[in-house]
N, C-alpha and C positions, 0 to 999 in steps of 0.2 A: 504494499500499499504506499509506503514512503517513496518507493521508486516511481510509482504512478503519479503521486503528488508532485514530486520534483520534476518529472517530465512535463506535467501540465504547467507548472510555474516557470520553467526555463526553456521549454521547447519553442523554437521560433524567435528567440531573442536575437536581435542584430545590433552590432555596435553602431553608434551614431554620435557624431560630434556636433555640439551646438554651433550653429553658423555665426553666432555673435561672439562667443568667448572661447569656443573650442573644448569646453568641458565634455568629456566622453561618458556616455551612458549606454545601457543595453535597452532596446525598445522592441516591443511586439504590438502590432495592431491586431486586436482580436475582432474588431468590427469598426465601422466608421465612427462610432461613438465611444468605443472602449480602447484605451491604450494602456499597456503595461510598461512601466519605466523602472529599471533597476539601476540605481546609482552604483558605480564602481569605485567611487571616492566619497568622501564626506561632502554631501551636498551643500552644507552651510559654510564650507570653506572653499570649495572648488568652483562654485558658481558665484560670480560677483554680485548678481542680483539677490540671491538668497543670503549671501554673506552680509550684505548691507541690511537686510531685514533682520537677520539674527543679531547683528550688532545693535539694532534698535530695540532689542529686548524681547523679540519674538522667539519662543523656544523652537529649536530646529524641527522637532517632531510635528509642530503645528504649521510649518511652512508649506504653502501650496507649491505646485510646480512653477518654475520660472516661465513667464510668458514668452521669452525669447526662445527657450528650449521648445516650448509647445509649438511655436511658429516653425522652428527647424523640423520638428517631427511632421507637422502638417505639410510642409513643402516636400519632404522626402516621400510622404504618402502620395501626394499629388503627382510626383514624378514616377510613381510606380515602384519605388525602392522598398517600400513597406506594403505588404498586402494585408487584406482583412482576414485571410485564412490562417494567420499565425505562421 
């Protein structure tokens, strides 16, 4: 069961760099509305936008995804680089 869970969580993840700052994450488009993002570094220090928010007193666990990263993911999906089938 653990192997099936790990396969579900990690299968289809592709490396992607933010086109704004270069921060690298793993991404999977499960559907047009659902995207899985796995940070390979500490998000609150590697992403300048999230680092600024964390420095402002927001706990890193409460930080939403960076809009610039979201735009990079959307552009990659539009280019066909990420597919909705994982």
